[in-house]
C-alpha positions in Angstrom: 0.0 0.0 0.0 1.4 3.4 -1.0 1.9 5.9 1.7 2.0 9.7 1.6 4.6 12.2 2.7 4.1 15.3 4.8 6.5 17.2 2.6 5.2 20.0 0.4 5.3 19.3 -3.3 7.8 21.1 -5.6 7.6 21.7 -9.3 8.7 18.3 -10.9 11.2 19.9 -13.3 12.7 22.1 -10.6 13.0 19.2 -8.2 14.5 16.9 -10.9 17.1 19.5 -11.9 18.0 20.1 -8.2 18.4 16.4 -7.6 20.6 16.0 -10.6 23.0 18.7 -9.5 23.1 17.3 -5.9 24.1 13.9 -7.2 26.6 15.3 -9.6 28.2 17.4 -6.9 28.4 14.4 -4.6 30.0 12.2 -7.3 32.7 14.9 -7.6 33.2 14.8 -3.8 33.5 11.0 -3.8 36.0 11.2 -6.7 38.2 13.4 -4.5 37.8 11.0 -1.6 38.8 8.0 -3.8 42.0 9.8 -4.8 42.9 10.2 -1.1 42.3 6.5 -0.4 44.2 5.5 -3.5 47.2 7.6 -2.3 47.1 6.0 1.2 46.8 2.5 -0.3 49.8 3.3 -2.5 51.7 4.6 0.5 50.9 1.4 2.4 52.3 -0.7 -0.4 55.4 1.4 -0.7 56.0 1.3 3.1 55.5 -2.5 2.9 58.1 -2.9 0.1 60.8 -1.0 2.1 60.0 -2.4 5.6 62.5 -4.8 7.1 59.7 -6.8 8.8 56.0 -7.1 8.1 53.3 -9.2 9.8 52.0 -12.2 7.9 48.3 -12.8 7.1 48.0 -15.3 10.0 49.3 -12.6 12.4 46.2 -10.5 11.6 42.7 -11.2 12.8 41.5 -12.4 9.4 38.4 -14.1 10.8 37.3 -10.9 12.5 38.0 -8.8 9.5 36.1 -11.2 7.3 33.1 -10.8 9.7 33.5 -7.1 9.5 33.5 -7.3 5.7 30.3 -9.4 5.8 28.7 -6.7 8.0 29.5 -3.9 5.6 28.4 -5.8 2.5 25.1 -6.7 4.3 24.6 -3.1 5.2 24.9 -2.1 1.5 22.1 -4.6 0.7 19.8 -3.0 3.3 20.6 0.4 1.9 19.6 -0.8 -1.6 16.4 -2.3 -0.2 15.6 1.1 1.5 16.1 3.0 -1.8 13.9 0.5 -3.6 11.3 0.9 -0.9 11.4 4.7 -1.3 11.0 4.5 -5.1 8.0 2.2 -4.6 6.5 4.6 -2.1 6.7 2.0 0.7 7.9 4.6 3.1 7.3 2.7 6.3 10.1 0.2 5.3 12.8 2.9 4.8 13.6 3.9 8.4 13.8 0.3 9.5 16.2 -0.7 6.7 18.4 2.4 7.1 18.5 1.8 10.9 19.6 -1.8 10.2 22.4 -0.4 8.0 23.5 1.9 10.8 23.6 -0.9 13.3 25.6 -3.1 11.0 28.0 -0.1 10.7 28.2 0.1 14.5 29.1 -3.6 14.5 31.9 -3.0 12.0 33.3 -0.3 14.2 33.1 -2.5 17.3 35.0 -5.2 15.4 37.6 -2.7 14.3 38.1 -1.6 17.9 38.7 -5.2 18.9 41.2 -5.6 16.1 43.1 -2.4 17.1 43.2 -3.6 20.7 44.7 -6.9 19.7 47.3 -5.3 17.4 48.4 -2.8 20.0 48.4 -5.0 23.2 49.2 -8.4 21.8 51.1 -7.9 18.6 52.7 -4.7 19.8 52.1 -2.7 16.6 51.7 1.0 17.0 52.8 4.2 15.2 56.4 3.4 16.1 56.8 0.7 13.4 56.2 1.1 9.7 53.3 -1.4 9.6 51.5 0.2 12.4 51.8 3.7 11.0 50.6 2.7 7.5 47.9 0.4 8.8 46.3 2.7 11.4 46.3 5.7 9.1 44.6 3.8 6.3 42.1 1.8 8.2 41.5 4.6 10.8 40.5 7.1 8.1 38.2 4.5 6.6 36.8 3.8 10.1 36.2 7.6 10.4 34.2 7.5 7.2 32.1 4.6 8.5 31.4 6.6 11.6 30.2 9.5 9.6 28.1 7.2 7.5 26.6 5.6 10.7 25.6 9.1 12.1 24.2 10.1 8.7 22.2 6.8 8.6 20.6 7.6 11.9 19.7 11.0 10.6 18.2 9.6 7.4 16.3 7.0 9.4 14.8 9.6 11.7 13.8 11.9 8.8 12.2 8.9 7.1 10.3 8.1 10.2 9.0 11.7 10.2 7.8 11.2 6.6 10.3 13.8 5.2 10.6 11.8 2.0 8.0 11.0 -0.6 7.5 10.1 -4.3 10.2 11.8 -6.4 11.7 13.3 -3.3 14.1 10.8 -1.9 17.4 12.0 -3.3 18.8 12.4 0.2 18.5 8.7 0.6 20.1 8.0 -2.7 23.0 10.4 -1.9 23.5 8.6 1.4 23.4 5.3 -0.5 26.2 6.6 -2.8 28.3 7.4 0.2 27.7 4.1 1.9 28.5 2.1 -1.2 31.6 4.1 -1.6 32.7 3.3 1.9 32.1 -0.4 1.2 34.0 -0.3 -2.1 37.0 1.3 -0.4 36.9 -1.3 2.3 37.0 -4.1 -0.3 40.1 -2.5 -1.7 41.7 -2.2 1.8 40.7 -5.8 2.7 42.3 -7.1 -0.5 45.5 -5.1 -0.1 46.1 -5.2 3.6 44.8 -8.7 4.6 44.8 -10.9 1.5 48.0 -9.7 -0.3 50.5 -10.4 2.5 
């Protein structure tokens, strides 16, 4: 059953043009973010090639990181389902699905905190050694992006619950989806370079 939004209607052409510019601007932002992460991944590989010692894959918590990867990929699925629900005007599903994405993101951050604790207290990796420096800067910046995405998701979920979105007016959800998928894509690159290529 279709549901109505409490948002006032704008002229369709004006709204479509505004949404197009918002998406284009956000794509430009994500492109600049991708360059930053590519630079950090490159720096990680260069540091690894010059380091005298480097932890092996079995020294890292691969099972935990694999679980974290599963959480992020699942959260991308729930974001896709939320956007599909918004397009189908099934607005009651949107806040729940976005909230699930946020909670999965929280789970990822919790797993990352456990991994950091293990690396620092058990493996004794910190900013004093090349691996620790390259690893914590790269994964830490990504974790910060996940945190921003989680907070953003809570906001989107709250607005959806307040019926702030409606037919033809859910670009904010789509833009959030772009960001969240970008964060997931970057994590796949990090997971491959840091944990699988060792």
